[in-house]
N, C-alpha and C positions, 0 to 999 in steps of 0.2 A: 324324323322317325328312323331313317336309316342310321343316323349317328347313334340314336338310343339303342337300336338293336345291336349295332357294332359294340357299344359299350357293354351291353349285357353279355355278349359272346366273349368279349375280352375278359370280363370278370369271371366267367365260368372257366375259361382256360387258365386264368391266374390261380383260381381255386384248385384246379386239378394239378397244376404244377407244384403249388405249395404243398398240397397233400402228398404228392409223390416224392418230393425231394427233402422233406424234413423227417426227423426221427419220431414220427407219430406212433410207431409201434414199440417204442421204448417206454419204460416206467418214468413217472414224473415225481420229483421230490423237491423240497424247498431249496436244496443246494444244486439243482440242475442248472447248468451254465448256458449262457447265450441270452441275447436281448429278448428274443421271442419267448423263451422259457420264463425269464425273470419278470417280464413286464406284461405279458399277455396270458400265457398258458397257466402258469402257477397262480397268479391272482384269481383267475376264473376257477381253478381247481379249489383254491382256498375258500372262495366265496360259496361255491356249491357245497363243499364239505361242511362249512360252518352252518349253513341253513339245514343241511341234512341232519346234523347233530341236534339242531334246535327243533326241527319239525318231524324228524323220524325216518324220512326216506330220501333217497337221492332224487326221486321224481319231484317231490315237493321242493327240494333244494334247487333243482334246475328251473322249475316254474317261478320260484321267488326271484332268482337271479335274472331270469328273462324279463320279468316285470320291472325290476329295478333298472335294468339297462334301458328298457324302452321308456321308462319315466325320465331317465337322464337325457335321452336324445329326443324326448317328446316335443320340446319347443322347436327344434330343428325340423322334425317331421311335420308339425303343424304348419310351419312356415312353408315347407315344400308343398304341402297339400293345398294351402291357400293360393300359392303361386300357380299351381296347376289349374286351380279353379279360375283364377284371374285370366290365365292363358286361354281357357275355353271361352270365357266371356268376351275376350277381345278378338276372337277369330273373325267375326264379320267385318270389323274395322280393318283387320290385317288383310283380309281378302280384297277389300276396296283399294288398299294401298298397292297390292300386287297388280290389280287391274289398272290402276293409275300409272304405275311405273312398269308396264309390261315389257318395255324395250330392254334388251339385254346389253346395251352399250354401257361402258364404265361409268359415265357421268350419271345416267339415269339410275343405275344400280346403287351408286353412292348416295344419291338423294333418297332412294328407297330405304337404304340401311339407316340413314340419319332419321327419317321420319318414323321408321319402325322402332328404333331405340327410344325416340322421344315418346312414342305411344306406350311402350313398355314402362318407361319411367313414370309417366302420368298415371297409368293404371296399376302400378305396383307389381309388375311382372318381372320375375328374375329367371331367365331361361336356364341359368346354371344351378338354380335351387333344386331341380329334380335329380341332379347327379350327386350332389354333396352327401345326402344321407346314405346313398348306396355305397360310396367310398368309405364312409364312417362305419357302416354296418359290416362290410366285408371282412376286415380284420377280426371283428368280434365273432362273426359266423365261422371263419376259418379257425379262430382261437378256440371256439366251442368244440369244433370237430376234433382238433388236436387234444384239447383238454379231456374230452370224453374218451377218445381212443386211447390216450395214454393212461387215464385212470383205469380203463379196462385192462391194461397191460401191467398195472402195478399190483403186485401180489397182496399188498395190505388193503386194497380197495375192492369192494364188491358192489357194483352198481345195483344189483338186485332187480326186483320187479316193481312195477307201478301200474296199478289198475289191471293187472294180469299181463302186462307187456314186459318182456325181458329187455331192460334198457340197453344192455350191451349188444343186443342182436337186432337186425333189421326187422321192421314190422310193416307188412303190407297194409294192414288196417290203418295204422297211424299215417302211413305214406299217402293213402287215398284220402284220409281225413284232411291232411295238410294241403293236398291238391284242391279239395273242395273249398277249404277255407281261403286259399289263394284266389280261386275263382270268385268267391263272394267279395273279397277285397277289391278285385278289379271291377266287379259289377256295381259296387257301391261307390266307386271312385270316378275319376275323370275319364276313364276308358269308355264309359257308356256315351259320352258326348262327342267322342272323337273316333270317326270310322277307322282311321289309321291305327289308333291305339287298341282297337278291338282285336287286332291280330294277337296282341299280348295275352288276351283272355284265352286264346287257344294254345298258346305256346307255354306260358309260365306254369300253369297247373300241371301239365304233363312233365315239365322239367322237374318240378318239385317232387312229383310222384316217382320219377325215374331215380332221382337222388335218394329219395326216402326208402326205396326197396333195397338199396345196397348199403346205406349208412346206418349206424346204430340208432335204435329207436329213441335214445336220449336226445339226439340232435333233431330228429323229426318232431319230438315233443316241443323243442324250442321253437320250431317253425309254426306248429299249431298254436301255441300260446301267443307268439308274436303276431300271427295273422288275426287272432281274435281281438287283440288290442287295436290292430289296424282297422278292423271292421267297425269297432266302437267309435274310433276316431273319425272314420268316413261318415258314419251315421250322424255325428254331431256337426260336422263341417259341411257336408254335401247335402244332407237331408234328401235322399233320393226319392222318398215318398211324395215330397212336395213337387218334384219334377213331373211325376206321373199325373198329379192333379192338374198341373198347368199346361200339359202337353195338348196341342190343338187336336181335335177329333177330325180324322181324315174321312172324307166322304167320297164314295165312288160315283155318286150321281149329283145332279143339280137340285137345289132347293126349290120346292114348289111354293 
């Protein structure tokens, strides 16, 4: 859990550094030079603009590109989600191994690691699966931020409004909505089965809201749509309503 929190903090710092040290406040054109501009920012700008011309607004263009990106990485996200689910199911057996190999000497810990990896392999658990989608999405998220910021600073582009929200300006309403959606994502996912991961339910939504109230509403719209897709994905894979049906009823007294 500490490693996962450290990873999240590292990614946040990386995002802030990249946002501060690149030319995000400059216009973006097809002839803008640099690897980041040519292969990340401009393709995103081109895709958003294409669907804007097709559908009528930049808001719909952003939503369409978001859906397409999530569809492309959907197999990886499903694999991550299933791996997280398997990890929760294997926790009782993992706890037994910890009790069996409670000694901290090197030989005992080596045996513990071997049996733990064998258990993971048998149950289809991949501990690294939870990190890979995050690393894949971060360049896209940062690229979206740069694309939208630079589109906003390009005289030929006017992001305009979508559903009453100025896409070039921060929106508190969209930021709060994104935070609520993030909370629902966590409540319908593996965090509900892991007391340690429940910490994320109280951290991530506030982080999303904090970013949303200072970043353009266009980027917050990307978070909202992405979280809606994640909620649908969790509902199909985790089926949280079935968990509530099968939860044992706790009784405060003895049966008569």
